[in-house]
C-alpha positions as CSV (number, residue, x, y, z in Angstrom):
1,M,0.0,0.0,0.0
2,A,1.0,3.7,-0.2
3,R,-0.2,6.9,1.5
4,V,-0.3,10.2,-0.5
5,S,-1.2,13.3,1.2
6,D,-3.3,11.3,3.7
7,Q,-5.1,9.1,1.3
8,T,-4.0,5.4,1.2
9,F,-4.1,3.3,-2.1
10,S,-3.7,-0.5,-2.4
11,L,-0.9,-1.1,-5.0
12,L,-0.6,-4.9,-5.1
13,G,-1.9,-7.9,-3.4
14,V,-4.4,-6.2,-0.9
15,A,-7.5,-8.5,-1.6
16,S,-9.4,-7.1,1.5
17,P,-8.2,-3.5,1.9
18,P,-9.0,-1.3,5.1
19,D,-11.8,0.9,5.0
20,G,-11.1,4.1,3.2
21,V,-8.3,2.5,1.2
22,R,-8.9,3.2,-2.6
23,P,-7.4,1.1,-5.3
24,A,-4.7,2.3,-7.5
25,T,-5.0,2.0,-11.4
26,V,-2.7,-0.4,-13.3
27,I,-1.3,1.5,-16.2
28,S,1.2,-1.3,-17.5
29,A,3.0,-4.5,-16.7
30,E,6.1,-5.6,-18.2
31,Y,9.0,-8.0,-17.6
32,T,12.6,-8.6,-18.7
33,S,14.9,-11.6,-18.0
34,T,15.4,-10.4,-14.4
35,H,12.5,-7.8,-13.7
36,T,8.7,-7.6,-13.6
37,V,7.3,-4.1,-13.3
38,F,4.0,-2.8,-12.8
39,T,3.3,1.0,-13.1
40,L,0.2,2.3,-11.4
41,S,-1.5,5.7,-10.7
42,A,-2.5,6.6,-7.4
43,G,-4.2,10.0,-7.3
44,N,-1.9,12.3,-9.1
45,S,1.0,10.3,-8.2
46,T,2.7,7.5,-10.2
47,F,3.9,4.3,-8.7
48,R,6.5,1.7,-10.1
49,L,6.6,-1.7,-8.4
50,D,9.9,-3.4,-9.6
51,F,10.5,-6.8,-8.8
52,L,14.2,-7.9,-9.5
53,S,15.6,-11.4,-9.2
54,P,19.2,-11.4,-10.0
55,V,20.7,-13.9,-12.4
56,S,24.4,-13.9,-12.3
57,P,26.1,-17.1,-13.3
58,S,29.7,-15.7,-13.0
59,N,29.1,-14.2,-9.6
60,Y,28.5,-17.4,-7.4
61,V,27.7,-15.3,-4.3
62,R,25.0,-13.2,-6.0
63,Q,23.6,-16.2,-8.1
64,S,23.2,-18.4,-4.8
65,L,21.5,-15.9,-2.5
66,P,17.9,-16.7,-2.3
67,F,16.3,-13.2,-2.4
68,S,14.6,-10.8,-4.5
69,Y,14.4,-7.0,-4.5
70,L,11.0,-5.0,-4.3
71,T,11.7,-1.4,-5.1
72,V,8.7,1.0,-4.9
73,S,9.3,4.3,-6.5
74,V,7.0,7.2,-6.8
75,S,7.2,10.3,-9.3
76,N,4.8,13.2,-10.1
77,A,4.1,13.5,-6.2
78,A,4.3,17.6,-6.4
79,G,5.7,17.9,-2.8
80,A,2.9,15.3,-1.4
81,A,3.8,13.5,1.8
82,V,4.4,9.9,0.7
83,Q,4.5,6.7,2.9
84,V,5.0,3.2,1.6
85,Y,4.0,-0.2,3.2
86,A,4.6,-3.9,2.6
87,D,4.0,-7.0,4.6
88,I,4.3,-10.8,4.5
89,D,2.6,-13.5,6.2
90,E,3.3,-17.2,7.2
91,S,2.5,-18.6,3.7
92,W,6.0,-17.7,3.1
93,T,6.8,-20.6,5.2
94,G,4.6,-23.0,3.5
95,Q,2.8,-24.1,6.7
96,S,0.4,-22.5,9.1
97,G,-0.4,-22.3,12.9
98,S,3.4,-22.7,14.2
99,T,4.9,-19.9,12.8
100,A,7.5,-17.8,14.9
101,A,8.6,-14.3,14.0
102,N,12.0,-12.4,14.9
103,S,12.9,-9.0,14.3
104,S,16.0,-7.2,14.5
105,T,17.1,-3.6,13.5
106,S,20.9,-2.7,13.0
107,G,21.6,0.7,12.2
108,Q,19.4,1.6,9.0
109,T,18.4,-2.1,8.3
110,S,15.3,-3.7,9.7
111,V,14.7,-7.4,9.2
112,F,12.0,-9.9,10.0
113,R,12.5,-13.5,10.0
114,L,9.6,-16.1,9.8
115,S,10.3,-19.8,10.7
116,V,8.2,-22.7,11.7
117,D,9.0,-24.5,15.3
118,G,9.9,-28.1,14.7
119,A,10.0,-28.2,11.1
120,A,11.5,-31.3,9.8
121,T,14.6,-30.6,7.7
122,Y,14.7,-31.2,4.1
123,T,10.9,-31.6,3.6
124,Q,8.4,-29.7,1.4
125,N,4.7,-29.4,1.1
126,A,2.5,-30.4,-2.2
127,M,3.3,-27.2,-3.9
128,D,7.2,-28.1,-3.7
129,Q,7.8,-25.3,-1.0
130,A,10.7,-25.9,1.6
131,L,9.3,-26.4,5.0
132,W,12.5,-25.4,6.7
133,G,14.7,-22.6,7.1
134,E,13.4,-19.0,7.3
135,A,11.4,-16.6,5.3
136,V,13.4,-13.4,5.4
137,F,11.9,-9.7,4.8
138,A,13.9,-6.7,5.2
139,S,14.2,-3.0,4.3
140,R,16.7,0.0,4.9
141,S,16.2,3.6,5.6
142,S,18.0,6.3,3.7
143,N,18.9,10.0,4.2
144,S,15.4,10.7,2.8
145,S,13.3,8.0,4.4
146,K,12.7,6.3,7.7
147,F,11.1,3.1,8.6
148,A,8.7,1.7,11.1
149,I,7.8,-1.9,11.9
150,Q,5.1,-3.8,13.4
151,S,3.6,-7.4,13.7
152,G,0.1,-8.4,14.4
153,P,-3.2,-9.2,13.1
154,I,-3.5,-8.3,9.6
155,D,-6.4,-5.9,9.9
156,S,-5.1,-4.0,12.8
157,V,-1.6,-3.7,11.2
158,R,-3.0,-2.6,7.7
159,G,-5.5,-0.4,9.3
160,L,-3.2,1.5,11.5
161,F,-0.9,2.3,8.3
162,A,-4.0,3.2,6.3
163,R,-5.3,5.5,8.9
164,N,-1.8,7.1,9.8
165,G,0.7,6.2,7.5
166,T,2.9,4.7,10.1
167,L,3.1,1.5,12.3
168,S,3.6,1.1,16.0
169,G,7.0,-0.1,16.3
170,S,6.0,-3.0,18.3
171,A,7.2,-6.6,16.8
172,S,6.7,-8.7,20.1
173,T,3.8,-10.6,19.4
174,Y,2.9,-13.1,16.4
175,A,0.1,-15.5,15.8
176,A,-1.3,-17.5,13.0
177,K,-2.5,-15.4,10.0
178,D,-0.6,-12.4,11.5
179,V,1.7,-10.3,9.4
180,V,5.0,-8.6,9.9
181,A,5.1,-5.2,8.1
182,I,7.8,-2.4,7.3
183,A,6.6,0.9,6.3
184,Q,8.9,3.6,5.0
185,D,8.2,7.3,5.3
186,L,9.4,9.1,2.3
187,G,8.6,12.6,3.5
188,S,7.5,15.3,1.3
189,V,8.3,14.3,-2.4
190,S,8.9,16.9,-4.7
191,S,9.8,15.0,-7.7
192,S,10.7,11.3,-7.3
193,A,11.7,8.8,-4.3
194,L,12.3,5.2,-3.7
195,V,12.5,2.6,-1.4
196,T,13.8,-1.0,-1.6
197,Y,12.6,-4.4,0.1
198,A,14.4,-7.5,0.1
199,I,12.4,-10.8,0.2
200,G,13.5,-14.5,0.2
201,Y,13.6,-17.8,1.9
202,T,17.1,-19.0,3.4
203,R,18.0,-22.7,4.2
204,D,21.7,-21.8,4.8
205,A,23.8,-24.8,6.2
206,A,21.3,-27.3,5.4
207,A,20.2,-26.7,1.6
208,V,20.6,-29.9,0.2
209,N,21.2,-33.4,1.6
210,Y,23.8,-35.1,-0.8
211,L,24.3,-38.8,-0.2
212,G,23.9,-38.0,3.6
213,N,26.0,-34.9,3.6
214,A,24.6,-31.3,4.1
215,R,25.5,-29.0,1.5
216,A,25.1,-25.2,1.8
217,L,24.3,-22.6,-0.6
218,Y,27.5,-21.0,-2.1
219,Y,27.0,-17.7,-0.1
220,S,27.2,-19.3,3.1
221,A,31.0,-19.4,2.8
222,T,31.2,-15.5,3.2
223,Y,27.9,-14.9,5.0
224,K,27.0,-17.1,7.8
225,D,23.4,-16.1,8.8
226,P,20.5,-14.7,7.1
227,I,21.0,-11.3,8.6
228,S,24.5,-10.8,7.5
229,A,23.3,-12.4,4.0
230,V,20.4,-10.1,3.5
231,S,22.2,-6.9,4.5
232,H,24.8,-7.8,1.9
233,F,22.1,-8.2,-0.6
234,L,20.6,-4.7,0.1
235,D,24.3,-3.4,-0.1
236,D,24.8,-5.1,-3.5
237,Y,21.5,-3.6,-5.1
238,P,23.4,-0.9,-7.3
239,D,25.8,-3.4,-8.8
240,A,23.0,-6.1,-9.3
241,V,20.9,-3.5,-11.0
242,S,23.5,-2.6,-13.3
243,E,24.4,-6.1,-14.0
244,A,20.8,-7.1,-14.6
245,S,20.1,-4.3,-17.0
246,A,23.1,-5.5,-19.1
247,L,22.1,-9.0,-18.9
248,D,18.5,-8.0,-19.9
249,A,19.5,-6.0,-22.6
250,N,22.0,-8.7,-24.1
251,I,19.4,-11.5,-24.0
252,D,16.7,-9.5,-25.8
253,S,19.2,-8.3,-28.4
254,K,20.8,-11.7,-29.3
255,A,17.3,-13.5,-28.9
256,T,15.5,-11.1,-31.3
257,S,18.3,-11.2,-33.7
258,A,18.5,-15.1,-33.5
259,A,14.7,-15.4,-34.3
260,G,12.7,-12.3,-33.6
261,T,10.7,-10.7,-30.9
262,N,8.4,-13.6,-30.2
263,Y,11.3,-15.7,-29.6
264,S,12.8,-12.8,-27.3
265,D,9.5,-12.9,-25.3
266,I,9.8,-16.6,-24.6
267,V,13.5,-16.9,-23.7
268,T,12.9,-13.7,-21.4
269,L,10.1,-15.2,-19.7
270,S,12.0,-18.4,-18.9
271,V,15.3,-17.1,-17.6
272,R,14.4,-16.6,-13.8
273,Q,12.3,-19.8,-13.9
274,A,15.3,-21.9,-15.0
275,S,17.6,-20.1,-12.7
276,G,15.2,-20.2,-9.7
277,G,15.0,-24.0,-10.0
278,S,18.5,-24.6,-9.1
279,D,20.8,-24.6,-6.0
280,L,24.4,-23.6,-6.3
281,T,26.0,-25.4,-3.1
282,I,29.2,-26.3,-1.4
283,P,29.9,-28.7,1.6
284,A,28.1,-27.3,4.7
285,G,31.1,-28.7,7.1
286,T,33.9,-27.3,5.3
287,L,32.4,-24.5,3.2
288,N,34.9,-25.3,0.7
289,T,34.3,-23.0,-2.3
290,N,36.4,-25.3,-4.6
291,D,33.9,-28.2,-4.1
292,V,30.8,-26.7,-6.0
293,M,27.8,-28.5,-7.2
294,L,24.6,-27.4,-8.8
295,F,21.4,-29.2,-8.0
296,L,18.5,-28.7,-10.4
297,K,14.7,-29.4,-9.1
298,E,12.1,-31.3,-11.3
299,I,9.3,-29.0,-10.0
300,S,5.5,-30.0,-10.0
301,S,6.1,-33.2,-12.0
302,N,7.7,-35.5,-9.4
303,G,10.3,-33.6,-7.3
304,N,13.4,-35.7,-8.7
305,I,16.9,-34.1,-8.2
306,N,19.1,-33.8,-11.3
307,T,17.2,-36.4,-13.5
308,A,19.9,-37.4,-15.8
309,S,19.6,-40.7,-17.5
310,R,18.4,-42.3,-20.7
311,E,15.5,-40.0,-19.9
312,V,17.5,-37.0,-18.8
313,D,14.2,-35.4,-17.8
314,V,15.5,-31.9,-16.8
315,I,19.2,-31.8,-17.3
316,Y,18.9,-32.4,-20.7
317,P,16.3,-29.4,-21.8
318,T,18.0,-27.2,-19.4
319,F,21.5,-27.4,-20.6
320,S,21.0,-25.0,-23.5
321,I,20.6,-21.9,-21.2
322,F,23.8,-23.0,-19.4
323,Y,25.3,-23.4,-22.8
324,V,24.9,-19.8,-23.5
325,M,25.1,-18.3,-20.1
326,D,28.0,-20.1,-18.8
327,P,29.0,-23.6,-19.9
328,E,30.8,-24.4,-16.7
329,Y,27.3,-24.9,-15.0
330,I,26.9,-28.2,-17.5
331,R,29.8,-29.8,-15.5
332,L,28.5,-28.3,-12.0
333,I,25.1,-29.9,-12.4
334,L,26.5,-33.3,-13.8
335,E,29.1,-33.5,-11.0
336,P,26.8,-34.9,-8.4
337,V,25.5,-37.5,-10.8
338,V,28.7,-38.7,-11.9
339,Q,30.3,-38.9,-8.4
340,Y,27.4,-41.0,-7.3
341,L,27.4,-43.5,-10.4
342,E,31.4,-43.7,-9.8
343,S,30.8,-45.0,-6.2
344,G,29.7,-48.1,-7.5
345,R,26.5,-47.8,-5.5
346,W,24.1,-48.0,-8.7
347,P,24.0,-51.4,-9.8
348,Q,22.4,-51.1,-13.3
349,P,24.5,-50.9,-16.7
350,W,22.5,-47.9,-17.6
351,T,22.8,-44.5,-16.2
352,I,20.5,-43.5,-13.4
353,H,17.2,-41.6,-13.9
354,D,17.9,-39.2,-10.8
355,I,20.0,-39.1,-7.6
356,G,17.1,-38.6,-5.4
357,A,13.3,-39.1,-5.6
358,S,12.4,-35.8,-3.6
359,Y,14.2,-32.7,-3.3
360,P,16.3,-31.5,-1.6
361,N,17.3,-35.2,-0.8
362,P,19.7,-36.4,-3.4
363,T,20.6,-39.4,-1.4
364,G,20.8,-42.1,-4.0
365,H,19.0,-45.1,-4.3
366,D,20.9,-47.4,-2.1
367,N,22.6,-47.4,1.3
368,G,26.4,-47.1,0.6
369,Q,28.6,-44.0,0.6
370,A,29.9,-42.0,-2.1
371,E,33.5,-40.5,-2.3
372,Q,34.5,-36.9,-3.5
373,Q,37.0,-37.2,-6.4
374,P,38.0,-33.8,-7.6
375,S,39.7,-33.5,-10.9
376,P,41.4,-30.7,-12.8
377,T,40.5,-32.4,-16.3
378,W,37.0,-33.4,-15.9
379,A,36.3,-35.4,-18.9
380,A,39.6,-37.2,-18.7
381,F,39.0,-38.2,-15.1
382,H,35.5,-39.6,-15.6
383,R,36.2,-41.6,-18.9
384,S,35.8,-45.0,-17.5
385,L,32.6,-44.2,-16.4
386,F,31.3,-42.7,-19.6
387,Q,32.8,-45.5,-21.6
388,G,31.0,-47.9,-19.7
389,Y,27.7,-46.2,-20.7
390,A,28.9,-45.8,-24.3
391,D,29.7,-49.7,-24.5
392,Y,26.2,-50.4,-23.0
393,L,24.7,-48.6,-25.8
394,V,26.5,-50.8,-28.5
395,T,23.5,-53.4,-28.1
396,D,21.1,-51.7,-26.3
397,G,21.2,-48.3,-27.8
398,F,19.9,-50.0,-31.1
399,N,17.9,-52.9,-30.2
400,I,15.9,-51.0,-27.6
401,A,13.7,-52.8,-25.2
402,S,10.1,-51.2,-24.0
403,Q,10.8,-48.4,-21.8
404,L,9.9,-44.9,-20.9
405,S,11.6,-42.0,-22.6
406,T,12.2,-38.6,-21.2
407,D,8.4,-37.9,-22.0
408,D,7.3,-40.7,-19.6
409,G,3.8,-39.4,-19.7
410,A,3.5,-40.9,-23.4
411,G,4.0,-44.3,-22.2
412,P,6.7,-47.1,-23.0
413,L,7.6,-48.5,-26.5
414,A,10.3,-50.7,-27.8
415,N,12.6,-49.4,-30.4
416,Q,11.9,-45.7,-30.3
417,T,13.2,-43.8,-32.9
418,N,14.1,-40.6,-30.8
419,L,16.0,-42.8,-28.3
420,A,17.9,-44.5,-31.1
421,I,18.8,-41.2,-32.5
422,K,20.0,-40.1,-29.1
423,A,22.3,-43.2,-28.9
424,A,23.8,-42.5,-32.3
425,V,24.6,-38.9,-31.5
426,G,25.8,-40.0,-28.1
427,F,28.6,-42.3,-29.8
428,T,29.7,-39.5,-31.9
429,A,29.9,-37.1,-28.9
430,F,31.9,-39.8,-27.1
431,G,34.2,-40.3,-30.0
432,A,34.8,-36.7,-30.6
433,L,35.4,-36.2,-26.7
434,Y,38.1,-38.9,-26.5
435,N,39.1,-38.9,-30.0
436,L,38.0,-42.5,-30.7
437,Q,37.0,-42.9,-34.3
438,N,35.6,-46.6,-33.6
439,Y,32.8,-45.1,-31.4
440,T,32.2,-42.1,-34.0
441,D,31.9,-45.0,-36.4
442,I,29.1,-46.7,-34.6
443,G,27.3,-43.7,-34.4
444,K,27.4,-42.9,-37.9
445,S,26.5,-46.7,-38.7
446,Y,23.3,-46.1,-36.8
447,A,22.5,-43.2,-38.3
448,N,23.0,-44.7,-41.8
449,E,20.6,-47.6,-40.7
450,L,18.0,-45.5,-39.1
451,Y,18.0,-42.6,-42.1
452,N,19.7,-43.7,-45.1
453,N,18.6,-47.3,-45.3
454,S,15.3,-46.0,-44.1
455,L,14.8,-48.2,-41.1
456,A,13.3,-45.7,-38.9
457,T,11.4,-43.6,-41.7
458,D,8.2,-43.8,-43.6
459,E,8.2,-45.5,-46.9
460,G,8.0,-42.0,-48.6
461,K,10.9,-41.1,-46.4
462,T,9.1,-37.8,-45.5
463,H,9.6,-38.3,-41.7
464,F,10.9,-40.2,-39.0
465,L,8.6,-42.9,-37.4
466,L,7.6,-43.1,-33.6
467,Q,9.2,-46.6,-33.5
468,Y,11.2,-48.9,-36.0
469,P,10.8,-50.7,-38.3
470,E,7.8,-49.6,-39.8
471,S,5.7,-52.7,-39.2
472,L,5.9,-52.1,-35.4
473,N,3.8,-48.9,-35.8
474,N,0.1,-49.2,-35.6
475,G,-0.9,-46.8,-38.8
476,P,1.1,-43.6,-39.5
477,T,3.0,-42.4,-36.9
478,Y,5.6,-39.6,-36.0
479,S,7.5,-37.9,-33.4
480,T,9.1,-34.7,-32.4
481,V,12.5,-35.8,-33.1
482,F,14.4,-33.5,-30.6
483,N,17.4,-35.6,-30.2
484,L,18.7,-34.4,-33.4
485,Y,19.5,-31.0,-31.8
486,P,22.7,-31.8,-30.1
487,D,24.1,-33.1,-33.2
488,L,23.3,-29.8,-35.1
489,L,24.6,-27.7,-32.1
490,L,27.8,-29.6,-31.6
491,G,28.6,-30.0,-35.4
492,L,29.1,-33.7,-35.0
493,N,27.7,-34.8,-38.3
494,T,26.0,-38.0,-37.1
495,F,23.1,-37.5,-39.4
496,P,23.3,-35.9,-43.0
497,Q,21.8,-32.5,-43.6
498,E,19.0,-34.3,-45.6
499,A,17.6,-35.9,-42.5
500,F,17.4,-32.5,-40.9
501,E,15.7,-31.0,-43.7
502,M,13.2,-33.9,-44.0
503,Q,12.3,-33.5,-40.5
504,T,12.0,-29.7,-40.5
505,S,9.7,-29.8,-43.7
506,F,7.5,-32.7,-42.0
507,Y,6.5,-30.8,-38.8
508,P,4.0,-28.2,-40.5
509,T,2.2,-31.1,-42.1
510,V,1.1,-32.5,-38.6
511,R,0.4,-29.2,-36.8
512,A,-2.7,-29.3,-35.0
513,E,-5.0,-26.4,-33.7
514,A,-2.3,-25.0,-31.1
515,G,1.0,-26.5,-32.2
516,V,2.7,-29.6,-33.2
517,P,2.1,-32.7,-30.7
518,L,4.9,-34.3,-29.1
519,D,4.2,-37.4,-31.1
520,S,1.3,-39.4,-32.8
521,R,0.1,-40.9,-29.6
522,V,-0.8,-37.7,-27.5
523,H,-2.7,-34.4,-27.7
524,W,0.0,-32.3,-25.9
525,S,3.2,-30.7,-26.7
526,K,6.4,-29.8,-25.0
527,T,7.6,-26.2,-25.4
528,D,11.3,-27.5,-24.6
529,W,11.3,-30.0,-27.2
530,Q,9.7,-27.8,-30.0
531,L,12.5,-25.4,-29.5
532,F,15.0,-28.1,-29.9
533,A,13.2,-29.1,-33.3
534,A,13.1,-25.2,-34.2
535,S,16.6,-24.8,-34.7
536,P,16.8,-24.8,-38.5
537,P,19.7,-26.9,-40.3
538,T,19.9,-24.2,-43.0
539,N,18.6,-20.6,-43.8
540,T,14.9,-22.1,-44.0
541,T,13.2,-20.4,-41.2
542,S,9.5,-21.1,-41.8
543,T,9.3,-24.2,-39.5
544,R,11.3,-22.4,-36.8
545,D,9.1,-19.3,-36.8
546,L,5.8,-21.6,-36.9
547,L,6.8,-23.3,-33.7
548,I,8.0,-20.1,-31.9
549,N,4.7,-18.4,-32.8
550,D,2.6,-21.3,-31.5
551,I,4.5,-21.2,-28.2
552,H,4.2,-17.4,-28.0
553,A,0.4,-17.9,-28.7
554,F,0.3,-20.2,-25.7
555,I,2.0,-17.7,-23.3
556,S,-0.1,-15.0,-24.4
557,N,-3.6,-16.6,-24.6
558,G,-4.8,-15.6,-21.4
559,L,-5.9,-19.3,-20.4
560,N,-3.0,-20.0,-18.0
561,T,-2.1,-18.3,-14.4
562,A,0.6,-21.1,-13.5
563,P,4.1,-20.1,-13.8
564,F,5.4,-20.7,-17.5
565,S,4.5,-24.5,-18.3
566,D,6.5,-26.6,-20.7
567,R,3.7,-28.8,-21.6
568,Y,0.3,-27.7,-23.0
569,F,-2.6,-28.9,-25.1
570,V,-2.5,-28.6,-28.6
571,R,-5.7,-30.5,-29.8
572,P,-8.8,-31.7,-28.4
573,G,-8.5,-34.8,-25.9
574,K,-8.8,-36.0,-22.4
575,M,-6.7,-34.8,-19.2
576,D,-5.6,-37.5,-16.9
577,T,-8.7,-36.9,-14.7
578,G,-10.9,-37.8,-17.7
579,E,-12.1,-34.0,-18.1
580,A,-11.9,-32.5,-21.6
581,A,-8.7,-30.8,-22.3
582,V,-8.8,-27.0,-23.3
583,V,-6.7,-26.7,-26.2
584,G,-4.2,-23.7,-25.3
585,A,-4.2,-24.6,-21.7
586,Y,-1.2,-25.9,-19.6
587,D,-1.1,-29.5,-18.7
588,V,0.1,-30.4,-14.9
589,Y,3.6,-29.1,-15.5
590,R,4.5,-25.6,-13.9
591,A,7.5,-23.6,-13.0
592,R,10.0,-26.4,-14.0
593,P,13.6,-25.4,-15.0
594,A,13.0,-27.4,-18.0
595,V,12.1,-24.0,-19.8
596,G,15.9,-23.5,-20.0
597,G,15.6,-25.5,-23.3
598,H,13.9,-22.5,-25.0
599,F,17.4,-21.2,-25.4
600,A,18.0,-24.0,-27.9
601,V,17.7,-21.8,-30.8
602,L,19.8,-19.0,-29.4
603,A,22.6,-21.5,-28.2
604,K,22.7,-22.5,-32.0
605,A,22.6,-18.9,-33.4
606,A,24.9,-17.4,-30.8
607,G,27.4,-20.0,-29.4
608,A,28.6,-21.2,-26.1
609,G,29.2,-18.5,-23.5
610,S,27.5,-15.8,-25.7
611,I,25.5,-14.2,-22.8
612,G,26.2,-14.0,-19.1
613,G,28.9,-12.1,-16.9
């Protein structure tokens, strides 16, 4: 809320405002890769609410701090007295009824912390919200402003500000459904003024439970507690804003250059979601900043951690944002997976699907112990592990048993063409990585059978089939063959140019009402895989633009209120509940870091490390 010349206005999030509070009028809303900004009019004054979540791959401290900024600025005040108010409640803890509030003031900084007494470590609720740790809410006065705080029942706290433009200063009581609030008095504003809040959720020394060992967020090596961390965060605001502005401009410019403004809208909307689904960690016991691991959460689908396998549910699509922002993050996210696999605790000849069934517990799927084995030459150090999986694919990558693929919702199949293509590309990648021509030859021989000899194409050689040989298919089939993408991105030349051109020409022929289905079995599509498929092998961009425009229509059609979903209905059908699916509506998945896959087109156009700090 804001008070201008003794009139209080509700700006955002005040569902039931106190008596006498008038609603401000929204003038505009916009977003960049790091900001969401609302502009509102309140009387004759203009307010700007700027939510900033820094994305800073090269600055590990800034990247790992789990806070966002809210900057409230006022202009056109014409000398009016202005006060600004914000509060949070226990919903930030993911629970209700047992929340405790603590407040502290040091110099010009005031900090509230909300936590739940007796909360079990490493647990979350049905909405994937952490249930341990602390919600942190802070602000700082300046030479032109002064703050007041209060905790208590929502009606009395908000009502006091609405009537008087200030708070009592008392934060000694807190009960269920109460709020903690910070108000800032900006005094008489002749032209413009602003105040900044910080909000976030800390887990400090117990962020991730990796194989029974606690890992802390990276910033913990420097800032040992939530108060020092959020104080630094507020200190860092000018530099964070400067970096964010440069990153926003760079992403927008390069994405627009790569594939137009609709594509820029898509990747811009994806950045914070992909970044926010990861934890940059170090060992909690030693706080050794040379032992960095990145953990990725499979939000809303099943909560798995670092899903990386034949299915590679989340790491695989997400890698393209890391590829352009900072390729080192690809190593950091694979590190916990390969260390677990090299421990000998996983008994199967194929790689593991995930390293933990529920975030934040990457405890593996057995009761053994894993060892830390750092290496200055990462690929060389892990060669024996990777060779084992390459050798497994010699037979099992071509004669494929009935199994799930990364899109397990579509069901299992034997001899899935897309999986065989992945195996072929995997061989040539392994051969290129270690200069082993025999593995490259195997990959190309697979490609020769699948494409040149038409084992996995239809009779007219217009597209790849869902599975091979054609006799296995029940009628005409097809698939979005996104596993061709790494072959194109890395220049491995596993498949000939004609295979890419064939598939690119085919997709428009099976486009449904709102996009190209994942395959012939389903009525939904995946946005990440569409953009893997959208990277053109030649200067022909019509299919790329078709797929991009379909995704842009999905995010702007007004049917969806969930965070960016990477799965949506493209033609009529039934949902899992049996209800009719709404074409253009999202399907189950929400807020997943898999949207990092939207950077596939940009990765191909701009190259590794082309964006970032």
